[in-house]
C-alpha positions, 0 to 999 in steps of 0.5 A, spaced: 819 050 417 818 043 413 824 039 412 823 039 404 822 047 405 829 047 409 832 043 404 829 047 398 832 053 401 839 050 402 839 048 395 837 055 392 843 057 396 847 052 394 845 053 386 849 060 387 855 057 389 856 051 384 863 050 382 862 052 374 856 055 370 851 050 368 849 050 360 843 054 358 839 048 358 840 046 365 839 053 367 832 053 364 831 047 368 833 050 374 829 056 373 823 052 371 823 047 377 825 053 382 819 057 379 814 051 379 816 049 386 816 056 389 810 059 385 806 053 382 804 053 375 806 059 370 801 065 370 801 071 366 802 072 358 807 069 354 813 074 353 813 076 346 817 073 340 823 078 340 824 076 348 828 070 347 830 069 354 824 071 357 820 066 352 825 060 353 824 061 361 816 062 361 816 056 356 820 051 360 816 053 366 809 052 363 812 045 361 811 043 368 804 045 369 801 040 373 807 038 377 806 039 384 810 044 388 813 038 393 815 034 387 818 040 383 822 042 390 824 035 390 826 035 383 830 042 384 834 039 390 836 033 386 838 037 380 842 042 384 845 036 388 847 032 382 850 039 379 855 040 385 858 033 384 858 033 376 861 040 375 867 040 379 
């Protein structure tokens, strides 16, 4: 397992142990970076207008189109590390 992949998985575990819940915009950023880092570009159809949460999550993920998986994983790691200290 590569060092980046191991740090990404550790950041995923750390994200579940944050000292406080981040705001909604940060949660969308966490979600979109995780999806881009683990799956790649957004696929499938955009959720309907009445699915507010699903649509927001899809749009946040789709906004990262073209960002490489390694870059997204590093951004995810950096974000979780910053939240571990700032949410205390």
